[in-house]
KEVOTI-266135 format. One line per 4 residues: number of its first residue (from 0); for each residue x, y, z of C-alpha. Coordinates in steps of 0.1 Angstrom, whole numbers, plus 5000, padded with zeros to 4 digits. Example, Ala and Ser with C-alpha at 12.3 -4.5 7.8 and 13.67 -1.06 7.14 Angstrom:
0> 5123/4955/5078  5137/4989/5071
***
This chain:
0> 4903/5103/4528  4935/5096/4549  4963/5080/4533  4988/5057/4548
4> 5018/5048/4533  5030/5008/4536  5062/4987/4529  5054/4960/4505
8> 5060/4931/4520  5063/4899/4494  5029/4880/4500  5046/4846/4511
12> 5038/4848/4543  5016/4824/4559  4984/4842/4577  5000/4829/4615
16> 5030/4855/4611  5026/4894/4618  5058/4910/4600  5075/4939/4618
20> 5071/4964/4592  5098/4999/4601  5079/5018/4571  5044/5012/4579
24> 5027/5042/4592  4998/5018/4607  4993/4984/4612  4972/4966/4584
28> 4960/4933/4583  4939/4906/4557  4926/4883/4583  4896/4894/4595
32> 4893/4868/4629  4923/4885/4642  4905/4916/4648  4889/4925/4683
36> 4861/4944/4684  4857/4950/4646  4841/4986/4639  4830/4993/4603
40> 4848/5023/4590  4822/5051/4582  4849/5073/4560  4869/5040/4536
44> 4904/5050/4546  4928/5042/4514  4959/5027/4514  4990/5025/4494
48> 5019/5007/4494  5050/5009/4475  5044/4995/4436  5018/5026/4444
52> 4988/5000/4445  4962/5012/4466  4939/4998/4483  4907/5003/4509
56> 4903/4997/4545  4874/4988/4554  4871/4980/4588  4893/4987/4621
60> 4900/4971/4656  4926/4961/4680  4953/4933/4687  4975/4919/4715
64> 5010/4904/4701  5030/4890/4730  5068/4889/4724  5085/4870/4755
68> 5077/4888/4784  5063/4921/4763  5030/4928/4755  5025/4950/4722
72> 4990/4963/4722  4977/4971/4683  4954/4997/4692  4943/5005/4654
76> 4945/4977/4631  4928/4979/4598  4914/4953/4578  4914/4948/4538
80> 4907/4909/4524  4928/4917/4496  4961/4912/4519  4978/4883/4525
84> 4997/4899/4556  4996/4913/4586  5024/4945/4590  5030/4958/4627
88> 5040/4997/4626  5071/5008/4644  5063/5040/4641  5033/5039/4656
92> 5050/5017/4687  5075/5049/4685  5051/5077/4692  5039/5055/4724
96> 5071/5053/4736  5084/5020/4723  5121/5014/4708  5125/4992/4681
100> 5162/4984/4668  5174/4962/4639  5203/4946/4635  5230/4918/4651
104> 5207/4893/4630  5180/4903/4654  5150/4927/4663  5155/4948/4697
108> 5122/4959/4711  5120/4981/4746  5093/4990/4761  5085/5025/4779
112> 5092/5009/4812  5127/4995/4799  5122/4958/4792  5134/4940/4762
116> 5129/4916/4743  5141/4900/4707  5129/4887/4677  5155/4871/4654
120> 5157/4877/4618  5140/4849/4593  5157/4836/4565  5133/4861/4542
124> 5152/4889/4562  5124/4898/4578  5115/4896/4612  5083/4874/4618
128> 5062/4871/4656  5037/4842/4651  5003/4848/4654  5002/4818/4681
132> 5013/4843/4705  4982/4869/4695  4955/4877/4717  4920/4881/4699
136> 4885/4874/4717  4874/4864/4685  4901/4844/4668  4904/4805/4678
140> 4882/4801/4705  4862/4776/4703  4819/4783/4715  4824/4758/4748
144> 4850/4786/4761  4834/4818/4752  4804/4794/4774  4830/4792/4799
148> 4843/4824/4802  4812/4845/4801  4801/4824/4835  4783/4798/4816
152> 4766/4820/4799  4731/4805/4776  4738/4801/4739  4712/4828/4728
156> 4725/4858/4753  4760/4846/4742  4755/4851/4707  4738/4883/4710
160> 4770/4900/4732  4797/4891/4710  4770/4895/4684  4778/4862/4667
164> 4760/4831/4664  4772/4799/4690  4752/4768/4686  4738/4756/4719
168> 4763/4740/4744  4755/4707/4757  4773/4682/4782  4786/4712/4803
172> 4799/4701/4842  4796/4733/4856  4759/4741/4841  4748/4705/4853
176> 4764/4710/4886  4750/4745/4893  4723/4757/4868  4696/4725/4868
180> 4665/4741/4870  4627/4736/4869  4606/4738/4839  4590/4775/4844
184> 4556/4787/4848  4532/4807/4827  4550/4843/4821  4535/4869/4836
188> 4529/4900/4813  4559/4921/4810  4560/4950/4830  4573/4987/4816
192> 4607/4998/4829  4624/5029/4839  4631/5050/4811  4660/5066/4828
196> 4689/5052/4850  4686/5064/4889  4649/5064/4883  4638/5030/4904
200> 4661/5007/4921  4656/4974/4934  4673/4958/4963  4668/4924/4982
204> 4693/4905/5007  4706/4866/4998  4715/4845/5028  4731/4837/5056
208> 4751/4813/5030  4761/4782/5050  4800/4789/5044  4810/4822/5055
212> 4833/4841/5028  4870/4848/5036  4864/4877/5048  4835/4872/5073
216> 4806/4877/5050  4775/4853/5053  4750/4878/5032  4751/4896/5000
220> 4726/4927/4993  4720/4926/4955  4709/4966/4935  4699/4964/4906
224> 4688/4994/4885  4656/4995/4869  4662/5010/4835  4698/4992/4827
228> 4694/4960/4847  4733/4969/4859  4736/4950/4890  4758/4965/4925
232> 4769/4935/4952  4778/4940/4988  4790/4917/5010  4774/4918/5048
236> 4785/4902/5081  4747/4905/5092  4712/4919/5080  4716/4946/5102
240> 4735/4969/5080  4718/4970/5053  4706/5006/5056  4745/5015/5060
244> 4748/4994/5029  4719/5011/5015  4737/5047/5024  4768/5034/5007
248> 4755/5027/4977  4727/5059/4973  4762/5078/4972  4776/5055/4947
252> 4751/5058/4920  4743/5095/4920  4782/5098/4918  4779/5076/4890
256> 4754/5089/4869  4751/5129/4885  4712/5120/4891  4693/5115/4920
260> 4678/5084/4931  4640/5087/4930  4624/5054/4945  4637/5026/4951
264> 4616/4993/4959  4621/4967/4988  4605/4936/4999  4586/4936/5040
268> 4621/4926/5057  4625/4942/5094  4655/4958/5075  4635/4975/5053
272> 4608/4986/5077  4629/4999/5102  4625/5030/5120  4661/5041/5106
276> 4657/5027/5068  4621/5050/5075  4643/5085/5088  4669/5083/5061
280> 4644/5075/5034  4623/5104/5044  4653/5130/5052  4666/5119/5016
284> 4631/5127/4999  4633/5090/4985  4601/5071/4979  4600/5035/4991
288> 4580/5013/4973  4572/4982/4997  4561/4945/4985  4526/4934/5005
292> 4537/4903/5030  4547/4866/5009  4542/4886/4970  4576/4875/4959
296> 4570/4878/4926  4565/4920/4934  4602/4922/4943  4603/4896/4912
300> 4635/4919/4896  4658/4916/4926  4648/4883/4934  4656/4870/4893
304> 4690/4889/4903  4698/4873/4928  4690/4834/4909  4709/4846/4880
308> 4736/4859/4902  4737/4828/4925  4734/4804/4895  4759/4820/4876
312> 4780/4815/4909  4773/4781/4915  4783/4772/4878  4816/4789/4882
316> 4824/4772/4916  4818/4739/4902  4828/4738/4870  4865/4734/4885
320> 4853/4723/4918  4864/4748/4937  4864/4754/4974  4833/4770/4988
324> 4848/4794/5009  4856/4814/4973  4820/4820/4969  4819/4860/4975
328> 4852/4862/4947  4829/4840/4925  4798/4862/4929  4816/4888/4925
332> 4828/4879/4892  4793/4869/4887  4776/4903/4889  4810/4914/4864
336> 4796/4887/4842  4762/4901/4843  4768/4936/4838  4787/4930/4803
340> 4762/4904/4792  4735/4899/4770  4703/4907/4793  4662/4898/4778
344> 4648/4926/4799  4661/4953/4780  4675/4943/4754  4707/4951/4759
348> 4737/4949/4777  4734/4960/4814  4768/4981/4813  4764/4997/4781
352> 4726/5011/4790  4744/5023/4828  4775/5041/4809  4769/5043/4773
356> 4801/5032/4763  4799/4986/4751  4827/4968/4776  4855/4958/4762
360> 4858/4911/4761  4890/4904/4748  4912/4901/4783  4882/4882/4796
364> 4890/4844/4808  4878/4816/4827  4872/4820/4862  4889/4796/4881
368> 4913/4777/4857  4953/4781/4860  4974/4811/4854  5006/4819/4853
372> 5015/4852/4868  5051/4866/4858  5075/4871/4889  5090/4909/4881
376> 5125/4900/4877  5135/4925/4908  5119/4898/4929  5136/4873/4913
380> 5173/4855/4913  5187/4843/4883  5175/4806/4886  5142/4814/4898
384> 5110/4806/4886  5099/4835/4865  5060/4826/4869  5038/4810/4902
388> 5009/4788/4900  4973/4807/4903  4937/4806/4900  4919/4830/4881
392> 4899/4856/4904  4886/4878/4875  4893/4910/4867  4910/4943/4894
396> 4887/4975/4877  4907/4993/4906  4940/4988/4894  4936/4976/4859
400> 4949/4938/4863  4938/4900/4871  4929/4889/4904  4950/4858/4912
404> 4954/4833/4944  4983/4825/4954  4984/4794/4970  5018/4788/4985
408> 5016/4822/5002  4977/4820/5008  4972/4855/4994  4956/4876/4964
412> 4978/4894/4937  4974/4917/4909  4992/4909/4884  4989/4922/4848
416> 5015/4900/4825  4996/4869/4830  4993/4835/4810  4967/4811/4811
420> 4957/4776/4805  4919/4777/4804  4915/4742/4803  4929/4731/4835
424> 4918/4743/4874  4940/4765/4891  4960/4755/4927  4942/4761/4955
428> 4957/4735/4981  4924/4735/5000  4917/4710/5023  4887/4689/5027
432> 4871/4713/5058  4838/4710/5046  4829/4669/5048  4820/4676/5082
436> 4792/4705/5071  4818/4724/5098  4840/4755/5087  4866/4775/5105
440> 4877/4807/5094  4917/4799/5087  4924/4816/5056  4935/4852/5046
444> 4909/4879/5051  4902/4889/5011  4879/4918/5013  4862/4928/4972
448> 4869/4949/4954  4845/4979/4938  4828/4961/4906  4830/4977/4871
452> 4802/5008/4881  4801/5038/4856  4832/5052/4884  4854/5028/4864
456> 4859/5027/4829  4854/4998/4806  4866/4964/4824  4902/4961/4808
460> 4939/4951/4816  4968/4971/4813  4993/4942/4801  5023/4963/4797
464> 5037/4959/4826  5041/4938/4852  5029/4946/4893  5018/4920/4924
468> 4998/4938/4949  4991/4917/4985  4954/4924/4991  4948/4927/5034
472> 4966/4898/5039  4960/4898/5078  4949/4867/5092  4915/4863/5117
476> 4920/4873/5154  4922/4840/5167  4929/4830/5203  4936/4793/5193
480> 4966/4793/5171  4965/4788/5137  4986/4758/5139  4971/4740/5164
484> 4938/4745/5142  4964/4727/5117  4978/4705/5132  4944/4687/5141
488> 4929/4687/5111  4961/4670/5097  4957/4644/5125  4917/4636/5112
492> 4908/4658/5141  4870/4677/5146  4870/4709/5137  4861/4740/5160
496> 4825/4752/5152  4830/4786/5167  4833/4816/5138  4847/4850/5145
500> 4819/4875/5153  4816/4896/5120  4823/4932/5126  4824/4951/5092
504> 4808/4956/5055  4831/4939/5026  4817/4959/5002  4819/4957/4959
508> 4814/5001/4957  4836/5017/4980  4846/5049/4968  4882/5055/4978
512> 4915/5077/4965  4928/5058/4937  4969/5060/4938  4978/5047/4905
516> 5014/5028/4900  5019/5038/4861  5017/5058/4840  4988/5039/4822
520> 4967/5035/4853  4971/5078/4860  4959/5085/4826  4927/5062/4830
524> 4917/5061/4863  4881/5086/4876  4912/5114/4885  4929/5113/4855
528> 4925/5150/4853  4945/5160/4886  4974/5133/4881  4980/5153/4844
532> 4981/5188/4858  5004/5171/4891  5030/5158/4861  5024/5191/4842
536> 5040/5210/4873  5066/5181/4877  5080/5184/4842  5077/5230/4840
540> 5100/5221/4878  5125/5201/4854  5124/5226/4828  5129/5256/4852
544> 5156/5238/4870  5171/5226/4840  5175/5189/4853  5187/5177/4819
548> 5195/5181/4789  5176/5165/4751  5208/5149/4734  5209/5117/4705
552> 5217/5089/4729  5250/5081/4729  5269/5048/4720  5279/5026/4746
556> 5260/5046/4779  5242/5033/4800  5205/5047/4801  5191/5050/4833
560> 5154/5040/4831  5126/5061/4846  5090/5064/4857  5065/5082/4873
564> 5054/5080/4909  5019/5092/4929  5009/5099/4962  4985/5125/4982
568> 4999/5148/5005  4970/5149/5036  4967/5172/5061  4972/5162/5102
572> 4933/5143/5098  4944/5130/5067  4923/5144/5042  4932/5153/5010
576> 4949/5183/4999  4969/5180/4972  4980/5151/4942  5019/5149/4937
580> 5039/5132/4905  5074/5124/4912  5096/5118/4882  5120/5094/4892
584> 5149/5077/4878  5151/5039/4882  5186/5042/4908  5187/5007/4914
588> 5204/5000/4877  5231/5024/4887  5266/5012/4884  5289/5021/4919
592> 5320/5035/4911  5304/5047/4874  5271/5068/4880  5278/5078/4917
596> 5299/5076/4943  5294/5088/4981  5259/5085/4992  5259/5085/5027
600> 5235/5119/5037  5221/5128/5079  5184/5134/5090  5180/5146/5120
604> 5177/5126/5157  5146/5127/5169  5162/5135/5203  5172/5172/5184
608> 5140/5180/5178  5129/5173/5215  5155/5193/5229  5145/5221/5199
612> 5111/5222/5209  5117/5220/5247  5134/5249/5240  5106/5265/5224
616> 5088/5260/5252  5115/5280/5279  5119/5305/5255  5085/5310/5244
620> 5100/5309/5205  5079/5312/5175  5078/5276/5155  5074/5274/5118
624> 5077/5248/5092  5091/5250/5059  5090/5227/5029  5120/5230/5001
628> 5098/5218/4966  5114/5197/4942  5147/5200/4964  5171/5174/4952
632> 5163/5193/4914  5191/5218/4938  5220/5197/4936  5243/5189/4910
636> 5255/5158/4895  5294/5156/4892  5289/5122/4874  5279/5116/4832
640> 5243/5103/4836  5218/5098/4806  5183/5089/4815  5150/5081/4796
644> 5129/5111/4788  5095/5110/4798  5066/5106/4774  5058/5140/4749
648> 5096/5154/4758  5122/5152/4727  5123/5132/4696  5125/5099/4688
652> 5158/5084/4699  5169/5117/4722  5176/5112/4757  5182/5131/4786
656> 5220/5147/4798  5217/5145/4835  5227/5179/4853  5210/5178/4889
660> 5205/5155/4912  5169/5141/4902  5149/5121/4924  5158/5085/4925
664> 5192/5083/4921  5212/5068/4948  5236/5104/4950  5204/5125/4952
668> 5201/5130/4993  5241/5136/4995  5241/5164/4971  5209/5183/4979
672> 5220/5184/5014  5255/5197/5004  5238/5223/4986  5213/5226/5014
676> 5243/5234/5040  5259/5254/5020  5225/5283/5015  5225/5280/5049
680> 5262/5290/5059  5255/5319/5034  5228/5328/5050  5253/5330/5082
684> 5239/5292/5097  5260/5269/5110  5257/5236/5119  5262/5220/5151
688> 5290/5188/5157  5266/5170/5181  5241/5165/5152  5246/5179/5122
692> 5211/5185/5109  5203/5212/5139  5222/5247/5125  5220/5279/5150
696> 5225/5310/5145  5237/5327/5181  5232/5365/5166  5195/5359/5169
700> 5192/5326/5186  5172/5316/5158  5176/5275/5155  5165/5250/5119
704> 5161/5212/5124  5169/5193/5090  5147/5164/5077  5159/5153/5041
708> 5140/5187/5029  5114/5193/5057  5127/5224/5079  5114/5234/5111
712> 5124/5267/5123  5121/5280/5158  5129/5322/5168  5120/5348/5191
716> 5093/5368/5167  5078/5362/5136  5099/5385/5115  5133/5367/5118
720> 5112/5335/5105  5101/5353/5078  5136/5370/5067  5152/5337/5073
724> 5127/5323/5053  5131/5350/5028  5164/5343/5025  5161/5310/5020
728> 5140/5317/4992  5168/5334/4970  5186/5301/4969  5156/5276/4969
732> 5119/5275/4961  5103/5277/4999  5071/5267/5007  5061/5284/5039
736> 5038/5258/5058  5027/5280/5090  5023/5266/5122  5040/5232/5123
740> 5007/5212/5123  5021/5175/5106  5059/5167/5106  5072/5134/5096
744> 5040/5117/5103  5036/5138/5140  5013/5164/5145  5028/5188/5163
748> 5004/5213/5189  5017/5242/5207  4998/5263/5234  4984/5293/5228
752> 5009/5311/5254  5033/5285/5237  5043/5270/5271  5035/5234/5258
756> 5044/5210/5232  5015/5181/5223  5032/5156/5198  5006/5127/5186
760> 5005/5103/5160  4968/5094/5163  4965/5097/5123  4994/5077/5115
764> 4981/5052/5140  4942/5055/5119  4965/5044/5088  4975/5013/5106
768> 4951/5002/5116  4930/5009/5082  4962/4988/5064  4961/4960/5086
772> 4923/4955/5087  4917/4962/5133  4901/4991/5127  4873/4976/5148
776> 4894/4955/5174  4891/4950/5202  4917/4973/5225  4937/4963/5256
780> 4949/4983/5281  4989/4968/5279  5008/4964/5248  5020/4927/5261
784> 5010/4911/5289  5038/4905/5317  5040/4865/5313  5046/4869/5276
788> 5074/4847/5272  5087/4850/5234  5113/4830/5220  5124/4807/5188
792> 5108/4782/5203  5081/4798/5187  5091/4802/5155  5078/4784/5126
796> 5083/4745/5129  5080/4731/5095  5069/4741/5060  5035/4743/5061
800> 5040/4771/5088  5071/4789/5072  5044/4788/5036  5017/4805/5062
804> 5035/4830/5074  5055/4843/5046  5021/4855/5038  5017/4877/5068
808> 5036/4916/5064  5051/4909/5096  5080/4928/5090  5062/4958/5077
812> 5043/4964/5104  5071/4959/5128  5085/4987/5112  5057/5009/5116
816> 5055/5003/5153  5091/5012/5156  5086/5041/5140  5057/5052/5165
820> 5076/5037/5190  5106/5063/5184  5086/5091/5177  5059/5095/5204
824> 5051/5065/5221  5083/5053/5242  5054/5028/5262  5056/5002/5236
828> 5093/5003/5226  5101/4974/5249  5070/4958/5235  5085/4960/5199
832> 5116/4955/5208  5114/4919/5217  5091/4909/5189  5116/4927/5164
836> 5144/4898/5171  5123/4879/5150  5117/4901/5120  5141/4872/5099
840> 5114/4841/5111  5087/4848/5131  5058/4829/5139  5026/4825/5154
844> 5024/4835/5187  5051/4867/5175  5023/4878/5152  4997/4879/5173
848> 5020/4893/5197  5024/4923/5174  4987/4924/5165  4978/4929/5206
852> 5008/4957/5206  4980/4973/5177  4950/4969/5199  4968/4989/5227
856> 4974/5017/5202  4940/5014/5191  4925/5022/5224  4947/5052/5235
860> 4957/5066/5199  4952/5096/5211  4979/5098/5235  5011/5113/5231
864> 5042/5132/5248  5039/5160/5262  5065/5187/5268  5060/5213/5292
868> 5090/5220/5307  5096/5238/5341  5137/5241/5338  5165/5229/5324
872> 5174/5205/5341  5188/5170/5325  5173/5136/5350  5183/5103/5336
876> 5172/5072/5346  5186/5036/5341  5180/5000/5346  5182/4965/5331
880> 5164/4931/5328  5187/4904/5339  5186/4873/5318  5159/4883/5298
884> 5162/4869/5264  5151/4830/5268  5175/4820/5235  5204/4834/5246
888> 5200/4848/5278  5209/4883/5272  5200/4912/5294  5179/4941/5285
892> 5192/4976/5286  5164/5005/5293  5176/5043/5300  5156/5080/5294
896> 5164/5110/5304  5143/5140/5313  5147/5176/5303  5132/5195/5328
900> 5106/5173/5333  5099/5164/5301  5109/5129/5280  5132/5140/5254
904> 5149/5105/5250  5148/5069/5257  5163/5033/5241  5156/4996/5248
908> 5183/4972/5234  5195/4937/5243  5227/4936/5260  5262/4924/5230
912> 5274/4904/5262  5259/4878/5287  5257/4894/5322  5268/4869/5350
916> 5248/4888/5380  5222/4911/5379  5248/4939/5392  5267/4930/5356
920> 5234/4933/5336  5229/4971/5359  5265/4982/5350  5267/4976/5316
924> 5232/4996/5311  5244/5019/5332  5273/5028/5308  5249/5028/5278
928> 5233/5054/5295  5266/5075/5303  5268/5076/5266  5238/5095/5259
932> 5242/5116/5288  5274/5124/5274  5259/5131/5240  5228/5153/5254
936> 5248/5173/5272  5276/5184/5244  5237/5188/5221  5226/5210/5256
940> 5259/5232/5251  5260/5236/5218  5222/5246/5221  5227/5272/5248
944> 5211/5249/5276  5246/5245/5295  5244/5221/5326  5252/5236/5357
948> 5248/5209/5374  5261/5172/5376  5234/5152/5356  5214/5130/5380
952> 5211/5090/5371  5185/5071/5389  5198/5035/5394  5179/5011/5416
956> 5206/4984/5419  5231/4990/5450  5254/4963/5444  5260/4984/5407
960> 5262/5018/5428  5286/5003/5449  5310/4988/5418  5309/5022/5402
964> 5324/5040/5430  5349/5016/5438  5383/5029/5431  5396/4997/5429
968> 5388/4970/5401  5381/4940/5408  5394/4908/5390  5362/4885/5387
972> 5348/4916/5369  5378/4914/5345  5352/4911/5313  5337/4948/5323
976> 5369/4963/5323  5363/4993/5301  5331/4997/5310  5346/5001/5343
980> 5371/5026/5335  5347/5047/5312  5317/5047/5341  5348/5057/5368
984> 5357/5083/5342  5328/5097/5341  5318/5099/5379  5350/5112/5389
988> 5348/5140/5364  5321/5153/5380  5292/5148/5350  5269/5124/5363
992> 5257/5123/5398  5242/5082/5404  5214/5082/5428  5198/5054/5440
996> 5160/5048/5437  5133/5024/5445  5124/4997/5420  5087/5012/5420
1000> 5099/5043/5409  5123/5036/5387  5104/5052/5348  5136/5033/5328
1004> 5115/5001/5341  5093/5001/5313  5121/5000/5288  5137/4967/5305
1008> 5099/4948/5308  5064/4941/5302  5046/4958/5333  5016/4951/5346
1012> 4986/4978/5340  4988/5000/5375  5026/5001/5370  5022/5006/5335
1016> 5000/5035/5336  5016/5049/5363  5054/5053/5342  5032/5062/5312
1020> 5018/5094/5331  5055/5101/5351  5067/5101/5315  5041/5127/5301
1024> 5025/5100/5279  4990/5112/5288  4954/5119/5266  4951/5149/5242
1028> 4930/5158/5270  4952/5163/5298  4972/5195/5287  5003/5194/5314
1032> 5024/5166/5314  5027/5146/5345  5062/5139/5363  5052/5114/5398
1036> 5089/5111/5405  5099/5149/5407  5068/5170/5409  5050/5146/5437
1040> 5053/5153/5469  5032/5125/5484  5063/5100/5470  5089/5090/5493
1044> 5120/5112/5489  5154/5093/5475  5179/5125/5479  5194/5112/5506
1048> 5201/5085/5487  5228/5105/5464  5265/5088/5469  5290/5105/5478
1052> 5318/5116/5456
***
């Protein structure tokens, strides 16, 4: 029998106080009502107090205590009726990473994430926490509130669910509005149920409902396991998706139970009698039972489940008068409540029958009630509100948090640190869309998460941290402006009657790889073993590199917080290949000048990468990709920095003294870069002056391109590469990735003869479409229509429009599009450049324009950049679009450079000043083009490809060419005086040769404006932007003999 040594505390403290006790080795209480899920102990535990008085502890339960913004889970709280107090053991929390510091008239509490709260000392020299801030499933909760939390469950089933007798509830508004039933008919003989899960499942479809869900669903397909009565639900846009849903459901339940599904019982609806469904059942050896026509009672289990769920969802909606567009959220929560509530048909709880574990009920709250979600300190200013008012929509089992509707940003957020007022309805800011019997999709899509199944742990919420995730906040694709619809509604106009064509299934049982956000989530998720293995590997690496030493916490020194970051590495096709865990420092808390100095660290330019690949094709070089494992740990830190230790490392009260540059520190990239440069110079490489992230070893013509810890190697033989990797292994832990497949999100494909390299971002684009809910969008032929006119007039005109746009991830989308445009897709550069000018205040028209670019990528995702050089000649194109910007009438410059006919550099940008003529606009663009040309020529010299002739720059404006060759400066153009002398100097030095070309052959035209479809596609082919099926880069301007020559237009030097 275990003995628990407890500090003897005066019994005068009231029952509504919990005392913080540094001498207690366990939590103990004398008040049974404070226990959540109380369980009797098989073997009594003897508790010995300081005065040698021994008592016997009979029960154990749990309890959660709130101290300010912190939540302290007392997972094992022991009970003895003779005690007159409740003690909180600091020793137990210390084992879990918490810190308690007594002094200064208060107890300072620090959670594992570094958040701090205080408990003041009382007059009795103790540190009390009042019970009113405690959360308990059984303390001071009225039967009416429990009835509402369980979705208006009847008193008999409610009593059996919680194990306590509840009286009959009368006068409930939700029941009156949502569960007004007729008198029952005579009950038939009870049938015999299956004994094992997955022996038989019942299914039926409910719908169409009169209101589409926020995700566009009109139907719900329900499944009920015959043995356990455990329910699943899937949301459908049309009944034709039933077979696809059933396939997904079969995979889900078989994975959950490790047992094949044997039989399915359906009615005679067309979707279940179709040839496709019959073929599927036959191929899976699945027994199909079809009821007789018009005999609904033969499929009574599914019919009864639909009635139960819809009735409970109706009660949830009407209890707080929640708008009907939230019906899918209500159904999702109703299924969850059904699974954790007592079921008379099985004389038990479905969840417990399905998983073998009892459900956890302590975090259950009334659906639709008012909820206050804490805003993380990092996302608010000093005087900003610490919480936002939301509407509670139930649990999110995947992210272990509460699902909340944020009415201001019109989106669903997931949060853990939440306070509830279960007597008040949550805010929805709704409009009376249903008064006229019409409804239009103007709210944000809200795909639903999986319901609680065996593949997830029992529903519980980790309240020790605070997070907020946006759940697919993408408005539906509408041709009509959202603002016009809103104004029409506000002015009393008629609502549009059309709805978007539904295309996707919104499923409640989707099996996806879950990436945890915290250590607690990593321990509870289905892949916890893999994440634990990844963390163990990271800790071994930290120890191997001597990253830190364990020391007692120094006085007066700032301790930098730490946390785990989790990610899943994937191959070029998007398949997961490795679970990765990083132990990182929270560098945002570092102090400049104290904890760090210089932080700049260079990365390689994309132009340098493309030049290196050009050389590899010309010289038929071998390519190899290398990754340096735990790269930052190789850099040393000069400052004295202390960090919080990872869980399980060191003794309580110890901290870590850093010796290496841990991930997350502001100086870590610079420290690693210095170590890498030093190692490469020791091996015999030297960096280029043009790009310090490109290294060359002249003796054997070996090239290295560096982007942080990713290295691309090029050499004439595999032996040279292997020797280099071996030499680098003496300095770092090197991973030889073989021939490059996926570099910086770019798929690299080198032909067998090494003369051609294809660069695509198909997987990156696919992830983009998935993230923004556009996998089924309709493709378009060009990024933006030439008639598109974007201006500040399209920005939000009032607070309501601003509120709508705040919930849209505009900047995130633009950032991803810009990366694609800079890497492999110059054909979207001008479109992205035009849209990105409104990043600070985007409007609905700008959002629609950005989504059109995504639709263009959806139809051309297999297009990419082809490098197939024929020589080493550098050629440039320069162009401008005069007065392109409607707001300030500044022009847009564009240029591009081809090396041996393959595109290596391009740019589109708005000019810094207003041009007074087309000539001036073209001249400013030419000056920018020549600046890039000088850099590229210098890079080529250092890489062994010096240009023997002046670089030809094609320009389509005769006035610009004449101005550039004129030896006399004209006063009327004095405002471009410096650019004039710069261009004249470059031309006179014979570094470039300016050549006229017709506008239809001006390749830089695609970087200055949106082109019509024929010209856009022609320029794409000329730039080498072709589908994957085309192995050679076409360049009609340089290679097509059918075009008119224009070499005779070369200006005299």
